[in-house]
A tleap script that builds the chain and sets N, CA, C and O, in Angstrom:
source leaprc.protein.ff14SB
mol = sequence {
  NMET GLU LEU PRO VAL ALA GLU ARG ALA VAL
  LEU ALA SER ALA LEU LEU GLU SER LEU GLU
  ALA GLU THR VAL PRO GLU LEU SER ALA GLU
  TRP SER ALA GLU VAL ASP ARG ARG LEU GLN
  GLU VAL LYS THR GLY ALA VAL ALA LEU ARG
  ASP ALA ASP SER VAL PHE ARG ASP ALA PHE
  ALA SER LEU CALA
}
set mol.1.N position { 0.832 -1.074 0.030 }
set mol.1.CA position { 0.128 -0.024 -0.194 }
set mol.1.C position { 0.871 1.231 0.014 }
set mol.1.O position { 1.141 1.736 1.103 }
set mol.2.N position { 1.165 1.668 -1.139 }
set mol.2.CA position { 1.858 2.934 -1.329 }
set mol.2.C position { 1.334 4.191 -1.213 }
set mol.2.O position { 2.084 5.159 -1.087 }
set mol.3.N position { -0.034 4.323 -1.243 }
set mol.3.CA position { -0.710 5.619 -1.080 }
set mol.3.C position { -0.747 6.015 0.638 }
set mol.3.O position { -1.057 5.163 1.469 }
set mol.4.N position { -0.435 7.229 0.960 }
set mol.4.CA position { -0.669 7.935 2.512 }
set mol.4.C position { -1.886 7.578 2.624 }
set mol.4.O position { -2.638 7.313 1.686 }
set mol.5.N position { -2.190 7.546 3.984 }
set mol.5.CA position { -3.466 6.946 4.639 }
set mol.5.C position { -4.677 7.921 4.203 }
set mol.5.O position { -5.715 7.433 3.756 }
set mol.6.N position { -4.509 9.331 4.351 }
set mol.6.CA position { -5.537 10.143 4.001 }
set mol.6.C position { -6.113 9.807 2.553 }
set mol.6.O position { -7.299 9.923 2.242 }
set mol.7.N position { -4.899 9.291 1.562 }
set mol.7.CA position { -5.680 9.099 0.213 }
set mol.7.C position { -6.304 7.733 0.035 }
set mol.7.O position { -7.231 7.569 -0.759 }
set mol.8.N position { -5.809 6.764 0.757 }
set mol.8.CA position { -6.391 5.263 1.211 }
set mol.8.C position { -8.005 5.528 1.738 }
set mol.8.O position { -8.950 4.847 1.340 }
set mol.9.N position { -8.107 6.523 2.597 }
set mol.9.CA position { -9.539 6.673 3.259 }
set mol.9.C position { -10.092 7.498 2.464 }
set mol.9.O position { -11.210 7.708 2.935 }
set mol.10.N position { -9.950 8.118 1.482 }
set mol.10.CA position { -10.643 9.030 0.595 }
set mol.10.C position { -11.270 7.727 -0.736 }
set mol.10.O position { -12.423 7.628 -1.157 }
set mol.11.N position { -10.315 7.064 -1.043 }
set mol.11.CA position { -10.286 5.914 -1.893 }
set mol.11.C position { -11.494 4.831 -1.282 }
set mol.11.O position { -12.474 4.561 -1.976 }
set mol.12.N position { -11.341 4.357 -0.161 }
set mol.12.CA position { -12.173 3.696 0.213 }
set mol.12.C position { -13.390 4.084 0.688 }
set mol.12.O position { -14.185 3.146 0.754 }
set mol.13.N position { -13.878 5.306 1.099 }
set mol.13.CA position { -15.003 5.921 1.103 }
set mol.13.C position { -15.610 6.091 -0.357 }
set mol.13.O position { -16.825 5.911 -0.442 }
set mol.14.N position { -14.878 6.432 -1.576 }
set mol.14.CA position { -15.495 6.398 -2.416 }
set mol.14.C position { -15.899 5.053 -3.209 }
set mol.14.O position { -16.736 5.067 -4.112 }
set mol.15.N position { -15.330 4.074 -2.855 }
set mol.15.CA position { -15.529 2.456 -2.955 }
set mol.15.C position { -16.902 2.270 -2.424 }
set mol.15.O position { -17.822 1.901 -3.154 }
set mol.16.N position { -17.047 2.515 -1.193 }
set mol.16.CA position { -18.352 2.044 -0.097 }
set mol.16.C position { -19.494 2.981 -0.588 }
set mol.16.O position { -20.676 2.654 -0.477 }
set mol.17.N position { -19.072 4.222 -1.166 }
set mol.17.CA position { -20.255 4.864 -1.799 }
set mol.17.C position { -20.871 4.293 -3.133 }
set mol.17.O position { -22.082 4.291 -3.355 }
set mol.18.N position { -19.835 3.769 -4.067 }
set mol.18.CA position { -20.156 3.157 -5.341 }
set mol.18.C position { -20.965 1.886 -4.808 }
set mol.18.O position { -21.915 1.590 -5.533 }
set mol.19.N position { -20.811 1.223 -3.887 }
set mol.19.CA position { -21.697 -0.042 -3.278 }
set mol.19.C position { -23.003 0.524 -2.911 }
set mol.19.O position { -24.040 0.053 -3.377 }
set mol.20.N position { -22.995 1.383 -2.202 }
set mol.20.CA position { -24.493 1.627 -1.836 }
set mol.20.C position { -25.023 2.500 -2.918 }
set mol.20.O position { -26.224 2.713 -2.758 }
set mol.21.N position { -24.555 3.026 -3.882 }
set mol.21.CA position { -25.337 3.328 -4.967 }
set mol.21.C position { -26.029 2.649 -5.956 }
set mol.21.O position { -26.838 3.067 -6.784 }
set mol.22.N position { -25.449 1.178 -5.679 }
set mol.22.CA position { -26.094 0.099 -6.600 }
set mol.22.C position { -27.313 -0.276 -5.913 }
set mol.22.O position { -27.592 -0.320 -4.714 }
set mol.23.N position { -28.114 -0.591 -7.193 }
set mol.23.CA position { -29.677 -0.990 -6.696 }
set mol.23.C position { -29.519 -2.670 -6.990 }
set mol.23.O position { -28.913 -3.110 -7.967 }
set mol.24.N position { -30.169 -3.506 -5.973 }
set mol.24.CA position { -30.056 -4.599 -6.164 }
set mol.24.C position { -31.452 -5.062 -7.064 }
set mol.24.O position { -32.600 -4.840 -6.680 }
set mol.25.N position { -31.113 -5.709 -8.257 }
set mol.25.CA position { -32.544 -5.741 -9.014 }
set mol.25.C position { -33.467 -6.825 -8.210 }
set mol.25.O position { -33.057 -7.707 -7.456 }
set mol.26.N position { -34.870 -6.520 -8.580 }
set mol.26.CA position { -35.654 -7.408 -8.024 }
set mol.26.C position { -35.827 -8.551 -8.584 }
set mol.26.O position { -35.768 -8.603 -9.813 }
set mol.27.N position { -36.061 -9.646 -7.877 }
set mol.27.CA position { -36.366 -10.947 -8.420 }
set mol.27.C position { -37.668 -11.110 -8.875 }
set mol.27.O position { -38.618 -10.766 -8.171 }
set mol.28.N position { -37.878 -11.810 -10.456 }
set mol.28.CA position { -38.952 -12.052 -10.944 }
set mol.28.C position { -39.695 -12.878 -9.987 }
set mol.28.O position { -39.086 -13.340 -9.022 }
set mol.29.N position { -41.088 -13.141 -10.166 }
set mol.29.CA position { -42.010 -13.824 -9.279 }
set mol.29.C position { -41.408 -15.586 -9.603 }
set mol.29.O position { -41.503 -16.428 -8.709 }
set mol.30.N position { -41.019 -15.812 -10.501 }
set mol.30.CA position { -40.446 -16.960 -10.873 }
set mol.30.C position { -39.431 -17.521 -9.942 }
set mol.30.O position { -39.539 -18.591 -9.342 }
set mol.31.N position { -38.358 -16.624 -9.879 }
set mol.31.CA position { -37.001 -16.599 -8.872 }
set mol.31.C position { -37.718 -16.775 -7.592 }
set mol.31.O position { -37.682 -17.745 -6.835 }
set mol.32.N position { -38.219 -15.933 -7.508 }
set mol.32.CA position { -38.468 -15.776 -5.897 }
set mol.32.C position { -39.093 -17.086 -5.502 }
set mol.32.O position { -38.616 -17.734 -4.570 }
set mol.33.N position { -40.280 -17.554 -6.266 }
set mol.33.CA position { -40.839 -19.036 -6.115 }
set mol.33.C position { -39.744 -20.028 -6.031 }
set mol.33.O position { -39.795 -20.947 -5.213 }
set mol.34.N position { -38.621 -19.851 -6.960 }
set mol.34.CA position { -37.694 -21.125 -6.679 }
set mol.34.C position { -36.737 -20.864 -5.528 }
set mol.34.O position { -36.273 -21.854 -4.961 }
set mol.35.N position { -36.454 -19.887 -5.195 }
set mol.35.CA position { -35.635 -19.702 -3.767 }
set mol.35.C position { -36.581 -20.030 -2.595 }
set mol.35.O position { -36.162 -20.759 -1.696 }
set mol.36.N position { -37.880 -19.517 -2.551 }
set mol.36.CA position { -38.585 -20.299 -1.862 }
set mol.36.C position { -38.684 -21.853 -1.900 }
set mol.36.O position { -38.596 -22.441 -0.823 }
set mol.37.N position { -38.825 -22.435 -2.827 }
set mol.37.CA position { -38.810 -23.800 -3.037 }
set mol.37.C position { -37.454 -24.457 -2.565 }
set mol.37.O position { -37.414 -25.421 -1.800 }
set mol.38.N position { -36.488 -23.912 -3.034 }
set mol.38.CA position { -35.120 -24.359 -2.461 }
set mol.38.C position { -35.015 -24.602 -0.873 }
set mol.38.O position { -34.767 -25.620 -0.227 }
set mol.39.N position { -35.363 -22.967 -0.403 }
set mol.39.CA position { -35.154 -23.044 0.998 }
set mol.39.C position { -35.943 -23.979 1.809 }
set mol.39.O position { -35.293 -24.340 2.790 }
set mol.40.N position { -37.118 -24.501 1.747 }
set mol.40.CA position { -37.899 -25.118 2.032 }
set mol.40.C position { -37.272 -26.533 2.260 }
set mol.40.O position { -37.402 -27.183 3.297 }
set mol.41.N position { -36.461 -26.984 0.972 }
set mol.41.CA position { -36.033 -28.470 0.783 }
set mol.41.C position { -34.824 -28.341 1.739 }
set mol.41.O position { -34.579 -29.381 2.352 }
set mol.42.N position { -33.979 -27.243 2.010 }
set mol.42.CA position { -33.118 -26.985 2.675 }
set mol.42.C position { -33.582 -27.173 4.310 }
set mol.42.O position { -33.145 -27.961 5.149 }
set mol.43.N position { -34.458 -26.315 4.401 }
set mol.43.CA position { -35.186 -26.549 5.804 }
set mol.43.C position { -35.792 -27.866 6.461 }
set mol.43.O position { -35.743 -28.208 7.643 }
set mol.44.N position { -36.370 -28.505 5.388 }
set mol.44.CA position { -37.188 -29.821 5.688 }
set mol.44.C position { -36.049 -31.232 5.446 }
set mol.44.O position { -36.327 -32.425 5.565 }
set mol.45.N position { -34.820 -30.658 5.104 }
set mol.45.CA position { -33.785 -32.087 4.657 }
set mol.45.C position { -34.214 -32.726 3.517 }
set mol.45.O position { -33.784 -33.872 3.383 }
set mol.46.N position { -34.875 -32.342 2.739 }
set mol.46.CA position { -35.037 -32.836 1.318 }
set mol.46.C position { -34.088 -32.761 0.671 }
set mol.46.O position { -34.158 -33.547 -0.274 }
set mol.47.N position { -32.859 -31.985 0.697 }
set mol.47.CA position { -31.794 -32.156 0.193 }
set mol.47.C position { -30.795 -32.033 0.935 }
set mol.47.O position { -30.916 -31.263 1.888 }
set mol.48.N position { -29.391 -32.802 0.727 }
set mol.48.CA position { -28.141 -32.511 1.438 }
set mol.48.C position { -27.292 -31.796 0.726 }
set mol.48.O position { -27.021 -31.859 -0.473 }
set mol.49.N position { -26.756 -30.867 1.857 }
set mol.49.CA position { -25.698 -29.404 1.484 }
set mol.49.C position { -24.474 -30.288 1.532 }
set mol.49.O position { -24.376 -31.331 2.180 }
set mol.50.N position { -23.646 -29.792 0.840 }
set mol.50.CA position { -22.201 -30.001 0.522 }
set mol.50.C position { -21.206 -28.923 0.759 }
set mol.50.O position { -21.492 -27.749 0.526 }
set mol.51.N position { -20.259 -29.219 1.130 }
set mol.51.CA position { -19.259 -28.285 1.410 }
set mol.51.C position { -18.736 -27.612 -0.163 }
set mol.51.O position { -19.057 -28.362 -1.085 }
set mol.52.N position { -18.038 -26.415 -0.587 }
set mol.52.CA position { -17.731 -26.154 -1.453 }
set mol.52.C position { -16.530 -26.987 -2.010 }
set mol.52.O position { -16.408 -27.301 -3.194 }
set mol.53.N position { -15.622 -27.317 -0.960 }
set mol.53.CA position { -14.624 -27.905 -1.449 }
set mol.53.C position { -14.838 -29.398 -1.888 }
set mol.53.O position { -14.150 -29.790 -2.831 }
set mol.54.N position { -15.732 -30.283 -1.295 }
set mol.54.CA position { -16.083 -31.558 -1.693 }
set mol.54.C position { -16.889 -31.210 -3.366 }
set mol.54.O position { -16.737 -31.902 -4.373 }
set mol.55.N position { -17.415 -30.430 -3.294 }
set mol.55.CA position { -18.151 -29.926 -4.636 }
set mol.55.C position { -17.171 -29.745 -5.630 }
set mol.55.O position { -17.280 -30.355 -6.694 }
set mol.56.N position { -16.203 -28.964 -5.414 }
set mol.56.CA position { -15.329 -28.738 -6.456 }
set mol.56.C position { -14.070 -29.911 -6.544 }
set mol.56.O position { -13.471 -30.078 -7.607 }
set mol.57.N position { -13.860 -30.409 -5.768 }
set mol.57.CA position { -12.897 -31.534 -5.605 }
set mol.57.C position { -13.585 -32.668 -6.585 }
set mol.57.O position { -13.007 -33.021 -7.613 }
set mol.58.N position { -14.897 -33.228 -6.182 }
set mol.58.CA position { -15.489 -33.982 -7.134 }
set mol.58.C position { -15.667 -33.496 -8.678 }
set mol.58.O position { -15.487 -34.267 -9.621 }
set mol.59.N position { -16.083 -31.982 -8.850 }
set mol.59.CA position { -15.969 -31.538 -10.271 }
set mol.59.C position { -14.486 -31.500 -11.067 }
set mol.59.O position { -14.429 -31.518 -12.297 }
set mol.60.N position { -13.642 -31.461 -10.460 }
set mol.60.CA position { -12.367 -31.605 -11.024 }
set mol.60.C position { -11.988 -33.168 -10.988 }
set mol.60.O position { -11.406 -33.552 -12.003 }
set mol.61.N position { -12.154 -33.868 -10.270 }
set mol.61.CA position { -12.183 -35.601 -10.480 }
set mol.61.C position { -12.859 -36.102 -11.498 }
set mol.61.O position { -12.460 -37.055 -12.167 }
set mol.62.N position { -13.991 -35.455 -11.695 }
set mol.62.CA position { -14.814 -36.034 -12.935 }
set mol.62.C position { -14.297 -35.400 -14.490 }
set mol.62.O position { -14.630 -35.931 -15.550 }
set mol.63.N position { -13.436 -34.186 -14.399 }
set mol.63.CA position { -13.042 -33.839 -15.625 }
set mol.63.C position { -11.617 -34.691 -16.201 }
set mol.63.O position { -11.184 -34.707 -17.353 }
set mol.64.N position { -10.989 -35.471 -14.813 }
set mol.64.CA position { -9.667 -36.023 -15.183 }
set mol.64.C position { -9.594 -37.389 -15.960 }
set mol.64.O position { -8.502 -37.862 -16.276 }
savepdb mol mol.pdb
quit
């Protein structure tokens, strides 16, 4: 970090402001229903959750 502290603070503030200015697009009714359905599957145990490490390990193994 070669910028002086004051300049880094200005930069950080500008970056944070740019994030706040972003609006999150609204989900369509179809996607909202899909999210609700998947959440219910997780809550009821209808699906098994896996950690990312095992998912990526299996994915890379299938490519070999």
